[in-house]
N, C-alpha and C positions, 0 to 999 in steps of 0.2 A: 746293514740292517735286514733281518730276511720276509723268504718272503711272508712266515706269517706273523711277524709282528708287524710289518707292515698292514698283512688283512682285519688284526685284533685294532691296531693304535687309527688307520684312518673310517674301515667299514663296523668293526665291532664284531667284526665274528672269532670262534675259536678254530672254527674245520672251514676248509673247502667241500665245495661240492663236488662229487665227481666228472672228471675230465679236465675241471680247472686249474691243480697242482701243475700235472702231465704239461698241459698248452702253455704255462708261465712259464715254465723252468726252459724250456725249448726254447722261446721268446730270447729270452735272457741268455742263451749262449750263441745270441744272432742266426739262430734258423728261421723261413719263414712258415706261419701256420693258417690252417683255414682248420675253423671247428666249429660245426655243425651243430644249435643245441637251440632246443623249445625255447618257445618266450620262457621266462620265471627260473630258469635255468641258471642265471649270473653268466651272462657272454662277457659283458663289461669289465668286470673283475681282471678277465682274464684278459685287457689289456692298460688297466688300467694302473695295476699294481706294476707289470714291468713301468711302465710309462714314469714312475716314483721311482724306481729303482735305473733308469736309464740316463746317462748323460744329459742326454740333449732333449729337443721336445719333441713331444708325441703328435700326430696331426690326425687326426680321427676325422673321416668323410662323411659324414653322414646324411640321407636324404632331406631330412625334414625341419625345418625351420624349431616350431613345437620341442620337438623332441632333443635339440641340442641343449637348445633354452632349459628343458627340466633337471637334461643330465649334470648342467657346469650349474646350475644350483646346489644339486643335491654333490659335489664334490666340494663347490664350496664350503659349504653347510659343513660339510664332515674334514673342513682343514687343506684341503687342494686348492692350487694356482691352478683358476685353469679361464678359455678364455672361448665364446664363440665367434665365429667370422661368416654373416652372411647378409641376405637382402633388409634382414630387419632393423642394421646400422644404416648410419650419417658414411658417405667418402669417411669423411672427419674421423668420425669412430673407427672406423675402420683402419684407418694411418695409426688413429694414436694407441688402439690395439697389437696391431704390428708392430711399432714401434716401443712398448711394452713389451711384447715377446723378441725384440731384437734384448731389450734389457735383460733377456732372463729372467722376468715376471710371472710365466707361466710355464706346467707339469706338460699341459695337455690343450693344444687349441683344436675348439672342433668346428669345421668347413664346409657348408654345401658345397656338391661336385661342380657345380656351374663356375665357382668362382676361381678354381683351382690353375686353371691357364691367363686367368687378365693380366695384366701386364705390373698391378698394384702386388698379388699374390702372387705370382711369379720372380718378381725382383727381389722382394723377405725371403721365399722359402729355397734360392738358390746360394744365398747367402748366410744363411742358419744352419745351425748342427740343429739335424733332423735325427734323431735316431729312431724312430718307428714309424711309418705308416700304415695305416686302423684303417682299413674297407666295412665299414658297417653294415648293414644290407646288401651283403657281396650278390648275393642272387639276381639281384639290378642289375647287372651285367650283361646277361645274361638273354638274346631276342626267345630263347623257350621259356625263362620265368614265367612266373605267374606277374610279375610285376616292372617288364623291362623298363630303366631310363636311360636316354641317351646321352645323359651328358658324366653317367656312368664308362662309357665308352671313351671318355677322357686324363682318365686316372693315367693308364699306361705309359701318355705320350708324358704327361704332367713327371712320373718318373723318370723319363731317360732324359729329362730335361735339370734333373738334380743333380750338383757336381761329386755329393757320394750316394749310390744307392742304401737309404737303410732299408732296418727291414720290413717285411711286408708279411704283415695280417689280416687276414678278412674272416669276417664271422656269418652269420646267417641264422633263423631259425628255421627257416623250413628250403630244402633242397633236393628234389634228388638225385635219382645220379648221376644222369646227366648235367643237369646244372653245378652239379659239383665239380665235373667233369671242365665243363666250359668258365669255371672263376681260375680254377688253374691258369691255364691254356690264355687265356685273356687277360689274365693280371701278368701272367709271365711269373711264377713262385719259382723261387727256387728248391727244390728236391725239398718241399714244406711237408710238415708234421698235419696231417689231414686226421682228423681226431671229429668222430657220431656221435655223440653222449647217445645216443637214441632219441625217440618222438616223444616216447610217454610222458604223457600226464597226468599223474593218479590221482593228484588234486582235481581234476576234473570232471566233472558228472555231463554227459555228454547224451541229448536226447534227441528226435527226429518226431516232428506232429504232423499227419496233414490231417489239421481240422476244418471243416469245411467254413467256418469265421478266425481270422485269420485275429483281428482285434483282440474277439473274445476270451481266446486265446492265453493273448496276452495276459488280458488283466486279472485273467485266472492264475497264472505265473505269477504276478506282481502280489498279489492278494497278501501274501506273507514276509513282501520282504522292503514296507515301510521305511525303514534306514538301512537300508541296503544301495548303494552305489554300481549300476548297469550302462551298459551299451545297446543301446536295439540297434540293428544294421538293417539297412534295407537300399533297396538297390538302383532306387529312382530318387530324386529330388520331390519328386512331385508324392511319392509315398513315403518321405520324410515328413514334411510336410502334413501332412494329412494324416501320419501314426499323433507327432507331439500334437499337432493342436486337439488330437481326441483326449490325448493324456492329457494336457493341460484343463481341458473342461472336466477331467475326472478327479482335479487337483491334487494330481501328483507334479515334482517336481521336478518338468523336465524343460530341456531347453533342444538346441539342433544344431546341422554343421552339416554343410556341402558346398560344393566349390559355385553356387548361382548369392552365395550370398556375400555379403561386402568384408573383406579385408579386417576391418576392425570386426563385426558384427561374427566372423568367426572366431576370431583372437579372443575379444568379451566371451562370449558363449563357453569356449575350450578352459578359460578361464575359471567360468562361471562353477564348471564342472568338476575340476581340478584340484577349486580351491573349497569343494563341498557346497558351494550354494544350490548349487540342483542336483540331485541325488541320479537322473537320467540323463543320456544323451541320447537322441537319435539323431542315429548319421550315416550318409554314404562311407562307400567306402574310401574318399577322402579325409579320413579322419583313420585311418586304417592303422599306419607306422609311427604317429604321430605321438605316442600314448603310452606316458611310462609311468602312471598312476597306482600306486602298488596295491589298492587297497579295492578296484573292483569285480566285485561278488559274482556278477553275473553277467554273460551277451547270451543278446536271442538274437537270431538271422531273424526277422521278419518275412525274409526272401533268401532262395538259395544263391548263394556264391557261383563266380565263374569256374571254379577247381578247387582241388583241396587245400591246395597249397592256401591262397588267399580265405580261406576258409579256416582252416586249422593257426593260422597267421594271426588272424580275428577274435575267435576265442581263444588264442593263449591271451592276449589283453587279460581275463580274468583269473583269479587266482596267483597272480605274477610274483605275490610274497608267502606262496606256498600255503596259504587258508583253502579250505572248502572253496570251489566252486561252481556253477551248473551255465553250461551252455545246452541254448534250447537252439533246434532249429527248425521252423515254422515253412513246409513246403507246400505247394501247390503245383499244377500242371503251367499257370502261364508263367512261370519260374523258369523253367525251359527252354520258352520262347519270345521273354525278355531277353536271355544271355547272350538267345544262340544273333540275336540282335546288334546285342553290343559288340561282340565275337566278330563278328560280320561289320561291322559300320566302326570298330573301335582300332583295329589295327594297324599302325600305321609306325616305322622305324624312326618318325621325328627327326629322318633327314633330306627326305625328299628322295632317293633317292633309291628305293626299294622297289624291284622289278616286279610283275604277275605273279611271277610264280611262284617266288619265295616268299609274298604277302598271300599268295594262296597255300600255300605248304604251311605258314603261320597259321594261318585259319584254320587250316587241317589238324594242326596242331592242339591248336586249343579247342578246339569243338569236341575233338576226344577224350579233351581234360574235362570239358564240360559233360561227357556221357559218362565219366568217372564220379561224377558229384553226384549226379545222377542216382548211379547204382548205390550213391551212402544213404541219400535219401531215401528209398526201396529197399534197401537190405534189412533182413530180420535178425541177420546174426551182430554179434557184440563188434557195435560201433568203431572203440582206442581201436582192435585188431585189423576194422580196415581198410584203416590211416595207416596204421605203422606197417603192414603189409603194402600200402601203398607205395611206403615210401624205404621200399624195400628190406625190412625189420621181418623176421618170421618168430612170432606168439606161438607159447607153444598150446596155453591156455584162453579160459575166456578170463576176461577183467570182471565180476560178474557186479560192476557198479557201474553201470549204466543202462539207458531207459530200454532196451533192447534186453542185456543179459536181466534187468526186474521185474520185466516182463513175461508171463506163465506164456507160454506156444505150445501145440501140437503139431508132431509128424505126419501130416495128413498128404496120404496121395491124392496127387490133383491128374492122374495120366488121363482119363476118359473127357474130364472138364477141360485141358490145354486138348487133346484132337477135337474135341466139338470149335473150341475157338482157331485152332489153327486151319480148320476147315472152313470156316467162314469167315478167314481174312481171302481162301481163296476163291472160295464162289464168292466172296466182296470184292472179287480177279487186283485185290489189292490197292484200293481205289481212294479207303477212306480210314480219319482217324479213330482213337480210343473210344471215344464218346460214340461215335457211329456206330462202331462195332460191339459196345457192351448194349446199346439200345435193342438191333440190332438181337442180339442173343439171348436176351429178357423180354422177346415179346412186345416191344415196349410200341403204342400206333401214333407215336407225332407223327406230324408234318413232314417231316424230313424221311423218317422210314417208308410212312406212306408214300410219296412225291416218286422214291428210289426206286418202289419196288420190292426196295426187300426186306417186305414182310413175304412176299414170295420164295421168298430164300426157304430150302430143306432144312436149312441150318436158322432158321427165325425160330424165337421161342423155345429154343431148347435147355435152357440157363435158368436155372433159379434160387440163383445165387443173389444177393445183396451188388449191389453197382460196386460198393467199396469194396468187396472180396475179389470179383469179376478184378476192377482196376489193379488188385492186388496179387491176382494169378498173370494176370499178363507183362505187369510190372517184372514177374519173376522173369519169365518167358523171353521178354526182352535181355534183359541179365543175361540168361544163361544163351542167348544165340538163336533161343528156338523163335520167336520174332524179331522185327528191324522196325527201329523207327527212322524217319526220315526227318532231315534238319532242316527240311524247308517252312516257311512265313505258318503255314497249317499241317504240321507234320500228319504225316500215313503211316501206318502200318502193313507194313508186309511181312513174306515167309522170311526166316532168318536162315544161318547156313546150317545149323539144328534142325527146322522143321519138318526133314524126312525121316530122320530115326524116329520120329512118334506117327506120323502118318502112315509110311511104308514099312519101318522093320519092327513097330509097337514098341520102343521102348517106354520104359515105364517113368515118372515123374515122380517124385516128392519132395516136398517143400514146408517149413516152417511155420504157422498162423498162430496168429494170436488166439487162445481159447475164448469162452465166452467170455461175455463184457464183465462179468457179474469178479470173474477171478483177476481180471486187469483191475478192474474199480481195487479189489485189496491192498496193488501194490503202487498205485496212482503218488501216493505223498509220501510215500517212502524214498523215493527221489531227493525229497528236500536235503536227505541227508546226506548230500554232500557233503552236509552236515557231519556226517557220522564220523565221530574220530575218537581216536584211543586219547588224545588227551583231554586232562582233566578239566572241568568246568570253570567259568573264571567267574568272579563277581560283577554282574554287569554295571552297578552304581560304581565299584570304582575305575571301572575299561571308562564313562563314561564321563566320570570327575578327570580319567587322563588324559581323554581327549579332548578335555575344555583346556585343559591346559597347552595343550599341543597348535590347536587354536591360536590361545593365542599368542602366543610365541612365531606361527602361523603370519599372522597377520604383523608383528611389529618388523618381521624379518622378509614381512613382501613377497611369499614363497608361499606353493603348497601344502597343507599339513604334511603330507606323506614324507615329505623332504626333510623334517622333523626329525620323527618316526613313523614309520609307517605300523598298522593297527597289529602285524604280528611279535614288533616288538611289545606295544604296549597289552596285547596280552602275557606276552613273556615278563611283564613284568607284573602284572597280576597272578603271573603262576608264582614269579620266586620270591616279590616283595621285599624290594631289598629296601634296604634304611641308612647306608652309608657308601661313600663315592666307588670306593673297590666292592662292593657288593653290586651297585650299579652295575659296574663294569661286565660282571657275568653275565649282565642281561643281552641276548641273539641282536645283533643291529644294533649296540651302544659304545663308542669308538673313545678314543680319549678327548676329541674335540668336543663332538656331542657331551659329555658326560659334565663336562666341565663351563659346556653353554649354554648347557637345558638343563641337567643336573638336581640345583639346587630346588626347583619349585615341583618339580615330579617327585623327590622324597618325598617336603614336605607335606603332599598331598600321601604318599606312600605308607607316612609314618603316624600319620591322622585317623589313616583306615585302618594301622596295622592297633 
């Protein structure tokens, strides 16, 4: 079989996406590969197709139980012999799975990294014909990445114990240049093909809001999404509980997920979300890499994440099927403080051997990532371009399709205001935070300003702008090194490295600011057209009828509906209206096995509609 025939037979696609075919061909020649591909770009196919074409077994190291279960279910539904081995199985089930593997029952086996060096699994692996070892979420091996997992450090030792070295393949969605180098080095990849397909996700509409009331902003966002599935990420368990309770109180079908729940409740809540029994999952980042649900159409970050990698990976849970999706981040100043605390108290090597110097170096590294994330929330420039530049790409033009690009801005000379701000910071002896700085500049007469004698400063009351405008300008000055904000529990504003250029040299400063609110309102609801698409509209009644058929099959097979067919595949059915088995195979995402297994009922509904 050729790679294209395998692609069509098992996965139902006529063409490879960018980069897939190159990586697959190199793997089939026996070369190690590292693929950096954004969520939704089809990483799995890059190792699943070679696995079906190579002689032996492919082991896939994956960090989360739920992800393994979903991917194995999807493979089995497509006619691929696959299994998983992790802590959700009993020892007898593990022994049975490995015995079946020895007997040649599986082509792919997904395994948790913690299992690799167990005597039971190692005994199996040393005698098995392993043709390929795939490391999914490979960034987890790097301490400099955003999601270091100590168990990933065992992978090189596992490889060294195998009777023959298989082809080693590694994949991840988000990795900076340094982390990519770490992956190649730590996994000891042999002259690998390293392919970065690009980090752009043009089907995602990115936006950042600075609301005074986050929950009200969330309700406004959800107001036109009653029939759509989405995730609301929160930074703490308490916030998850609060937001979920409020949404349920407003009669939204919402559930919750965080590490404080029992294993059973997390599993049940996740199944409810995967099977579309609830539409909204409110979760901490414990829900991060464990979701393979294709029809997530929005992701809201109720709190700012700690770094761009985490944000983009979590936002990338939306639109995995290539359909238009929305990603909104709700920013508040307290998010920075919460993340600083999480970084200071959460950095641990996991092995107890990290010395204080390395721990401090890693913390400073993470605080630098937090600074980049904060700047993302403060910028008025193109949001996708900010992310692409962070990962080392150089986009030439703005996307014209994000919250910032859709907002009307004007370039404003803020030189005089900046001089006043910097002068005030100096006269306040660099001892106060943003709120006190703004209150002093605006001439407020609150208790703290008067108690500390800040009303006696020459810069007291010299600015007439609103508090939100002042905060935006101060954030801009921080972003561009005119000011510096400390990382203490109560951050202080100090003069930055470039302050002298303004105070002494008279340098001019310009920044983009939103035009009057009336202009901004005119584009407010255009964002919903992440929905804007060149595709022709589909018949909603037919689409709902096909979803009902899918739901029935999913119930019969005890799998999530998207494992049967994705929303994108159902929409393609609505456009192409196949009425025969052969024409059904022309629908994107319909392979031979699924056409034979599910085709009859779908074709019946379409024939009746036609």
